[in-house]
C-alpha positions as CSV (number, residue, x, y, z in Angstrom):
1,M,-7.6,13.4,-8.5
2,N,-4.4,11.6,-7.8
3,T,-4.0,7.8,-7.8
4,F,-1.0,6.0,-6.6
5,Q,0.1,2.3,-6.7
6,Y,1.9,0.7,-3.7
7,V,3.2,-2.7,-2.7
8,V,3.3,-3.8,0.9
9,V,7.0,-4.2,1.7
10,S,6.7,-5.3,5.3
11,I,4.2,-5.4,8.2
12,D,5.2,-4.4,11.7
13,G,2.5,-4.7,14.3
14,D,-0.1,-2.0,13.6
15,Y,1.8,-0.5,10.7
16,A,2.8,-1.4,7.2
17,N,5.6,-0.1,5.0
18,L,4.5,0.7,1.5
19,R,6.6,1.4,-1.5
20,R,5.3,3.2,-4.6
21,I,5.4,1.1,-7.8
22,D,3.9,3.5,-10.3
23,V,7.1,5.5,-10.2
24,E,10.8,4.6,-9.7
25,S,11.2,4.9,-5.9
26,E,13.0,3.1,-3.1
27,E,11.4,5.2,-0.3
28,T,8.9,3.6,1.9
29,K,5.8,5.1,3.6
30,L,4.6,4.0,7.0
31,V,0.8,3.6,7.1
32,A,-1.4,2.5,10.0
33,R,-3.0,-0.9,9.2
34,A,-6.3,0.5,10.3
35,L,-6.3,2.5,7.0
36,L,-5.5,-0.6,4.9
37,P,-7.7,-3.6,3.9
38,P,-7.5,-6.2,6.6
39,E,-6.4,-9.0,4.3
40,I,-3.2,-7.5,3.2
41,M,0.1,-9.3,3.5
42,E,3.7,-8.7,2.3
43,G,3.7,-8.4,-1.5
44,T,0.0,-7.2,-1.8
45,K,-0.4,-4.4,-4.4
46,L,-2.6,-1.5,-3.4
47,L,-4.3,1.3,-5.2
48,Y,-4.6,4.6,-3.3
49,E,-7.5,6.7,-4.7
50,L,-10.0,9.2,-3.1
51,M,-8.1,8.9,0.3
52,Q,-8.7,5.1,0.4
53,Y,-6.5,2.1,-0.1
54,E,-7.8,-1.0,-1.9
55,I,-6.3,-4.2,-3.2
56,M,-5.5,-4.1,-6.9
57,E,-7.3,-6.8,-8.8
58,N,-5.2,-8.9,-11.2
59,A,-2.1,-8.0,-9.2
């Protein structure tokens, strides 16, 4: 089972740009906001696990 950590870099309408923070990366991933928790904002840290995104506690 893979888990990944992301940070919300920007929000553009119905999409958000995410960047991985668990590895060195400058690439962003475009994700539909419908797949993300509704309370996200720029700078929110997310955990992707079991095909779901959730806000990381203590982040």
